[in-house]
Backbone as XML, in Angstrom:
<?xml version="1.0"?>
<chain id="A" units="angstrom">
  <residue number="1" name="UNK">
    <atom name="N" x="5.368" y="-8.878" z="18.566"/>
    <atom name="CA" x="7.158" y="-9.420" z="18.136"/>
    <atom name="C" x="6.880" y="-9.571" z="16.540"/>
  </residue>
  <residue number="2" name="UNK">
    <atom name="N" x="8.340" y="-8.819" z="15.960"/>
    <atom name="CA" x="8.498" y="-8.576" z="14.483"/>
    <atom name="C" x="8.603" y="-9.914" z="14.088"/>
  </residue>
  <residue number="3" name="UNK">
    <atom name="N" x="8.362" y="-9.964" z="13.009"/>
    <atom name="CA" x="8.623" y="-11.297" z="12.119"/>
    <atom name="C" x="10.062" y="-11.554" z="11.839"/>
  </residue>
  <residue number="4" name="UNK">
    <atom name="N" x="10.672" y="-12.736" z="12.361"/>
    <atom name="CA" x="12.165" y="-12.395" z="12.232"/>
    <atom name="C" x="12.769" y="-12.625" z="10.704"/>
  </residue>
  <residue number="5" name="UNK">
    <atom name="N" x="11.811" y="-12.975" z="9.939"/>
    <atom name="CA" x="12.517" y="-12.947" z="8.470"/>
    <atom name="C" x="12.182" y="-11.587" z="7.912"/>
  </residue>
  <residue number="6" name="UNK">
    <atom name="N" x="11.384" y="-10.880" z="8.129"/>
    <atom name="CA" x="11.496" y="-9.825" z="7.510"/>
    <atom name="C" x="11.816" y="-8.326" z="8.313"/>
  </residue>
  <residue number="7" name="UNK">
    <atom name="N" x="11.794" y="-8.353" z="9.639"/>
    <atom name="CA" x="12.092" y="-7.573" z="10.607"/>
    <atom name="C" x="13.244" y="-6.643" z="10.437"/>
  </residue>
  <residue number="8" name="UNK">
    <atom name="N" x="14.578" y="-7.612" z="9.694"/>
    <atom name="CA" x="15.986" y="-7.005" z="9.670"/>
    <atom name="C" x="16.031" y="-6.455" z="8.081"/>
  </residue>
  <residue number="9" name="UNK">
    <atom name="N" x="15.258" y="-6.679" z="7.375"/>
    <atom name="CA" x="15.658" y="-6.334" z="6.029"/>
    <atom name="C" x="15.219" y="-4.932" z="5.769"/>
  </residue>
  <residue number="10" name="UNK">
    <atom name="N" x="16.378" y="-4.531" z="5.007"/>
    <atom name="CA" x="16.943" y="-2.928" z="4.904"/>
    <atom name="C" x="16.331" y="-2.472" z="3.780"/>
  </residue>
  <residue number="11" name="UNK">
    <atom name="N" x="15.885" y="-1.387" z="3.493"/>
    <atom name="CA" x="15.388" y="-0.569" z="2.393"/>
    <atom name="C" x="13.781" y="-0.669" z="2.121"/>
  </residue>
  <residue number="12" name="UNK">
    <atom name="N" x="13.107" y="-1.170" z="3.057"/>
    <atom name="CA" x="11.988" y="-1.093" z="2.984"/>
    <atom name="C" x="10.965" y="0.074" z="3.648"/>
  </residue>
  <residue number="13" name="UNK">
    <atom name="N" x="9.937" y="0.454" z="3.305"/>
    <atom name="CA" x="9.594" y="1.912" z="3.780"/>
    <atom name="C" x="8.509" y="1.449" z="4.890"/>
  </residue>
  <residue number="14" name="UNK">
    <atom name="N" x="7.988" y="2.308" z="5.668"/>
    <atom name="CA" x="7.074" y="1.793" z="6.788"/>
    <atom name="C" x="5.703" y="1.799" z="6.237"/>
  </residue>
  <residue number="15" name="UNK">
    <atom name="N" x="5.148" y="0.976" z="6.511"/>
    <atom name="CA" x="3.851" y="0.596" z="5.945"/>
    <atom name="C" x="2.838" y="2.117" z="6.315"/>
  </residue>
  <residue number="16" name="UNK">
    <atom name="N" x="1.834" y="2.366" z="5.541"/>
    <atom name="CA" x="0.885" y="2.926" z="5.852"/>
    <atom name="C" x="1.036" y="4.548" z="6.385"/>
  </residue>
  <residue number="17" name="UNK">
    <atom name="N" x="2.623" y="5.145" z="5.847"/>
    <atom name="CA" x="2.766" y="6.209" z="6.739"/>
    <atom name="C" x="2.268" y="7.518" z="5.868"/>
  </residue>
  <residue number="18" name="UNK">
    <atom name="N" x="1.728" y="7.264" z="4.877"/>
    <atom name="CA" x="1.026" y="8.342" z="3.763"/>
    <atom name="C" x="-0.173" y="8.132" z="3.991"/>
  </residue>
  <residue number="19" name="UNK">
    <atom name="N" x="-1.192" y="9.256" z="3.703"/>
    <atom name="CA" x="-2.576" y="9.036" z="4.013"/>
    <atom name="C" x="-3.032" y="9.102" z="2.341"/>
  </residue>
  <residue number="20" name="UNK">
    <atom name="N" x="-2.313" y="9.480" z="1.511"/>
    <atom name="CA" x="-2.646" y="9.746" z="-0.061"/>
    <atom name="C" x="-1.627" y="9.200" z="-0.694"/>
  </residue>
  <residue number="21" name="UNK">
    <atom name="N" x="-2.038" y="8.359" z="-1.701"/>
    <atom name="CA" x="-1.006" y="8.007" z="-2.886"/>
    <atom name="C" x="-1.445" y="8.259" z="-4.032"/>
  </residue>
  <residue number="22" name="UNK">
    <atom name="N" x="-0.686" y="8.800" z="-4.942"/>
    <atom name="CA" x="-1.109" y="9.041" z="-6.636"/>
    <atom name="C" x="-0.283" y="7.536" z="-7.201"/>
  </residue>
  <residue number="23" name="UNK">
    <atom name="N" x="-1.222" y="6.886" z="-7.780"/>
    <atom name="CA" x="-0.801" y="5.973" z="-8.774"/>
    <atom name="C" x="-0.770" y="6.362" z="-10.351"/>
  </residue>
  <residue number="24" name="UNK">
    <atom name="N" x="-0.218" y="5.321" z="-11.059"/>
    <atom name="CA" x="-0.483" y="5.225" z="-12.513"/>
    <atom name="C" x="-0.875" y="4.074" z="-13.088"/>
  </residue>
  <residue number="25" name="UNK">
    <atom name="N" x="-1.151" y="3.964" z="-14.337"/>
    <atom name="CA" x="-1.779" y="2.838" z="-14.902"/>
    <atom name="C" x="-0.590" y="1.930" z="-15.055"/>
  </residue>
  <residue number="26" name="UNK">
    <atom name="N" x="0.393" y="2.232" z="-14.780"/>
    <atom name="CA" x="1.647" y="1.220" z="-14.650"/>
    <atom name="C" x="1.903" y="0.468" z="-13.242"/>
  </residue>
  <residue number="27" name="UNK">
    <atom name="N" x="1.291" y="1.109" z="-12.453"/>
    <atom name="CA" x="1.250" y="0.505" z="-11.170"/>
    <atom name="C" x="0.119" y="-0.326" z="-10.926"/>
  </residue>
  <residue number="28" name="UNK">
    <atom name="N" x="-0.978" y="-0.569" z="-11.797"/>
    <atom name="CA" x="-1.999" y="-1.451" z="-11.411"/>
    <atom name="C" x="-1.402" y="-2.937" z="-11.473"/>
  </residue>
  <residue number="29" name="UNK">
    <atom name="N" x="-2.053" y="-3.675" z="-10.921"/>
    <atom name="CA" x="-3.154" y="-3.639" z="-10.231"/>
    <atom name="C" x="-2.474" y="-3.058" z="-8.809"/>
  </residue>
  <residue number="30" name="UNK">
    <atom name="N" x="-3.008" y="-1.846" z="-7.928"/>
    <atom name="CA" x="-2.771" y="-1.753" z="-6.545"/>
    <atom name="C" x="-3.108" y="-2.154" z="-5.346"/>
  </residue>
  <residue number="31" name="UNK">
    <atom name="N" x="-2.273" y="-2.449" z="-4.645"/>
    <atom name="CA" x="-2.911" y="-2.875" z="-3.502"/>
    <atom name="C" x="-1.986" y="-2.061" z="-2.240"/>
  </residue>
  <residue number="32" name="UNK">
    <atom name="N" x="-2.780" y="-2.651" z="-0.894"/>
    <atom name="CA" x="-2.321" y="-1.796" z="0.110"/>
    <atom name="C" x="-1.956" y="-2.824" z="1.075"/>
  </residue>
  <residue number="33" name="UNK">
    <atom name="N" x="-0.964" y="-2.707" z="1.643"/>
    <atom name="CA" x="0.260" y="-1.715" z="1.573"/>
    <atom name="C" x="0.712" y="-1.719" z="0.176"/>
  </residue>
  <residue number="34" name="UNK">
    <atom name="N" x="1.610" y="-1.075" z="0.093"/>
    <atom name="CA" x="2.413" y="-0.653" z="-1.331"/>
    <atom name="C" x="3.423" y="-1.908" z="-1.474"/>
  </residue>
  <residue number="35" name="UNK">
    <atom name="N" x="3.927" y="-2.024" z="-2.503"/>
    <atom name="CA" x="5.434" y="-2.626" z="-2.948"/>
    <atom name="C" x="6.326" y="-2.043" z="-1.813"/>
  </residue>
  <residue number="36" name="UNK">
    <atom name="N" x="7.469" y="-2.684" z="-1.411"/>
    <atom name="CA" x="8.632" y="-2.123" z="-0.762"/>
    <atom name="C" x="8.049" y="-1.944" z="0.647"/>
  </residue>
  <residue number="37" name="UNK">
    <atom name="N" x="6.700" y="-2.222" z="1.172"/>
    <atom name="CA" x="6.926" y="-1.892" z="2.757"/>
    <atom name="C" x="7.067" y="-3.168" z="3.462"/>
  </residue>
  <residue number="38" name="UNK">
    <atom name="N" x="7.295" y="-2.981" z="4.652"/>
    <atom name="CA" x="7.645" y="-4.087" z="5.865"/>
    <atom name="C" x="6.078" y="-4.153" z="6.186"/>
  </residue>
  <residue number="39" name="UNK">
    <atom name="N" x="5.933" y="-5.630" z="6.076"/>
    <atom name="CA" x="4.591" y="-5.979" z="6.231"/>
    <atom name="C" x="4.091" y="-6.654" z="7.665"/>
  </residue>
  <residue number="40" name="UNK">
    <atom name="N" x="5.241" y="-6.795" z="8.299"/>
    <atom name="CA" x="4.860" y="-7.297" z="9.913"/>
    <atom name="C" x="4.309" y="-6.536" z="10.873"/>
  </residue>
  <residue number="41" name="UNK">
    <atom name="N" x="4.008" y="-5.092" z="10.547"/>
    <atom name="CA" x="3.510" y="-4.440" z="11.482"/>
    <atom name="C" x="2.513" y="-3.758" z="10.553"/>
  </residue>
  <residue number="42" name="UNK">
    <atom name="N" x="1.815" y="-4.285" z="9.798"/>
    <atom name="CA" x="0.847" y="-3.643" z="8.854"/>
    <atom name="C" x="-0.706" y="-4.582" z="8.791"/>
  </residue>
  <residue number="43" name="UNK">
    <atom name="N" x="-1.615" y="-4.365" z="7.769"/>
    <atom name="CA" x="-2.666" y="-5.078" z="8.011"/>
    <atom name="C" x="-2.602" y="-5.964" z="6.543"/>
  </residue>
  <residue number="44" name="UNK">
    <atom name="N" x="-3.663" y="-6.534" z="6.780"/>
    <atom name="CA" x="-3.780" y="-7.798" z="5.338"/>
    <atom name="C" x="-3.613" y="-7.046" z="3.915"/>
  </residue>
  <residue number="45" name="UNK">
    <atom name="N" x="-2.654" y="-7.541" z="3.095"/>
    <atom name="CA" x="-2.938" y="-7.074" z="1.800"/>
    <atom name="C" x="-4.243" y="-6.871" z="1.131"/>
  </residue>
  <residue number="46" name="UNK">
    <atom name="N" x="-4.414" y="-5.810" z="0.498"/>
    <atom name="CA" x="-5.776" y="-5.916" z="-0.187"/>
    <atom name="C" x="-5.628" y="-5.042" z="-1.175"/>
  </residue>
  <residue number="47" name="UNK">
    <atom name="N" x="-6.284" y="-5.236" z="-2.334"/>
    <atom name="CA" x="-6.191" y="-4.832" z="-3.546"/>
    <atom name="C" x="-7.127" y="-3.807" z="-3.568"/>
  </residue>
  <residue number="48" name="UNK">
    <atom name="N" x="-6.649" y="-2.482" z="-4.297"/>
    <atom name="CA" x="-7.647" y="-1.133" z="-4.336"/>
    <atom name="C" x="-7.909" y="-1.028" z="-5.840"/>
  </residue>
  <residue number="49" name="UNK">
    <atom name="N" x="-9.588" y="-0.935" z="-5.868"/>
    <atom name="CA" x="-9.776" y="-0.698" z="-7.275"/>
    <atom name="C" x="-9.788" y="0.675" z="-7.919"/>
  </residue>
  <residue number="50" name="UNK">
    <atom name="N" x="-8.713" y="1.597" z="-8.008"/>
    <atom name="CA" x="-8.632" y="2.574" z="-8.068"/>
    <atom name="C" x="-9.079" y="2.788" z="-9.891"/>
  </residue>
  <residue number="51" name="UNK">
    <atom name="N" x="-9.032" y="1.923" z="-10.437"/>
    <atom name="CA" x="-9.585" y="2.208" z="-11.946"/>
    <atom name="C" x="-10.750" y="2.280" z="-12.371"/>
  </residue>
  <residue number="52" name="UNK">
    <atom name="N" x="-11.663" y="1.834" z="-11.297"/>
    <atom name="CA" x="-13.023" y="1.875" z="-11.556"/>
    <atom name="C" x="-13.370" y="2.967" z="-11.580"/>
  </residue>
  <residue number="53" name="UNK">
    <atom name="N" x="-13.286" y="4.230" z="-10.536"/>
    <atom name="CA" x="-13.730" y="5.634" z="-10.407"/>
    <atom name="C" x="-12.725" y="6.780" z="-10.308"/>
  </residue>
  <residue number="54" name="UNK">
    <atom name="N" x="-11.462" y="6.067" z="-10.401"/>
    <atom name="CA" x="-10.354" y="7.320" z="-10.224"/>
    <atom name="C" x="-9.556" y="7.321" z="-8.701"/>
  </residue>
  <residue number="55" name="UNK">
    <atom name="N" x="-10.176" y="6.815" z="-7.908"/>
    <atom name="CA" x="-9.410" y="7.105" z="-6.518"/>
    <atom name="C" x="-10.321" y="6.000" z="-5.962"/>
  </residue>
  <residue number="56" name="UNK">
    <atom name="N" x="-9.812" y="5.878" z="-4.737"/>
    <atom name="CA" x="-10.370" y="4.347" z="-4.057"/>
    <atom name="C" x="-9.657" y="4.655" z="-2.538"/>
  </residue>
  <residue number="57" name="UNK">
    <atom name="N" x="-10.476" y="4.081" z="-1.464"/>
    <atom name="CA" x="-9.666" y="4.154" z="0.142"/>
    <atom name="C" x="-9.719" y="2.890" z="0.545"/>
  </residue>
  <residue number="58" name="UNK">
    <atom name="N" x="-8.194" y="2.246" z="1.246"/>
    <atom name="CA" x="-8.143" y="1.062" z="1.725"/>
    <atom name="C" x="-9.349" y="0.934" z="2.802"/>
  </residue>
  <residue number="59" name="UNK">
    <atom name="N" x="-9.919" y="-0.321" z="2.926"/>
    <atom name="CA" x="-10.786" y="-0.361" z="4.036"/>
    <atom name="C" x="-10.127" y="-0.617" z="5.229"/>
  </residue>
  <residue number="60" name="UNK">
    <atom name="N" x="-9.212" y="-0.680" z="5.082"/>
    <atom name="CA" x="-8.186" y="-1.321" z="6.486"/>
    <atom name="C" x="-7.863" y="0.058" z="7.441"/>
  </residue>
  <residue number="61" name="UNK">
    <atom name="N" x="-6.701" y="0.907" z="6.345"/>
    <atom name="CA" x="-6.102" y="1.904" z="7.088"/>
    <atom name="C" x="-6.626" y="3.250" z="6.761"/>
  </residue>
  <residue number="62" name="UNK">
    <atom name="N" x="-7.476" y="3.240" z="5.526"/>
    <atom name="CA" x="-8.084" y="4.679" z="5.067"/>
    <atom name="C" x="-7.352" y="5.297" z="4.347"/>
  </residue>
  <residue number="63" name="UNK">
    <atom name="N" x="-6.382" y="5.147" z="3.891"/>
    <atom name="CA" x="-5.460" y="5.434" z="2.820"/>
    <atom name="C" x="-6.195" y="5.724" z="1.497"/>
  </residue>
  <residue number="64" name="UNK">
    <atom name="N" x="-5.799" y="6.804" z="0.802"/>
    <atom name="CA" x="-6.328" y="6.896" z="-0.618"/>
    <atom name="C" x="-5.657" y="6.628" z="-1.640"/>
  </residue>
  <residue number="65" name="UNK">
    <atom name="N" x="-5.912" y="6.345" z="-2.863"/>
    <atom name="CA" x="-5.042" y="5.989" z="-3.752"/>
    <atom name="C" x="-5.900" y="6.829" z="-4.970"/>
  </residue>
  <residue number="66" name="UNK">
    <atom name="N" x="-5.237" y="7.497" z="-5.562"/>
    <atom name="CA" x="-5.524" y="8.507" z="-6.879"/>
    <atom name="C" x="-4.943" y="8.047" z="-8.125"/>
  </residue>
  <residue number="67" name="UNK">
    <atom name="N" x="-5.486" y="7.721" z="-9.026"/>
    <atom name="CA" x="-5.243" y="7.339" z="-10.123"/>
    <atom name="C" x="-4.706" y="8.674" z="-11.082"/>
  </residue>
  <residue number="68" name="UNK">
    <atom name="N" x="-3.447" y="8.768" z="-11.217"/>
    <atom name="CA" x="-2.801" y="9.723" z="-12.156"/>
    <atom name="C" x="-2.554" y="9.558" z="-13.315"/>
  </residue>
  <residue number="69" name="UNK">
    <atom name="N" x="-3.348" y="10.346" z="-14.190"/>
    <atom name="CA" x="-2.925" y="10.024" z="-15.746"/>
    <atom name="C" x="-1.748" y="10.333" z="-16.527"/>
  </residue>
</chain>
C-alpha cells in the first residue's frame, strides 16, 4: 500500500527507472534513490561513493553512478 503522505505528490520521478546516472561534483554527495524520486516504492536511501573511483553501483538496485567532470 502506498504511503498516503507521498503517494499523491506530483512531480516526483519513478525511482530506479534508469540503470546509469551521470553526476557532477555539484551533485555530491550522491545517494540512491536520487533527489526528487518517490520513495514509497523504492529501497532505503544509501550514499554512493562515486568520488572514490569515478563510478560506483548501488548495492540495492545495481544502478551505476558515474562522475562526469
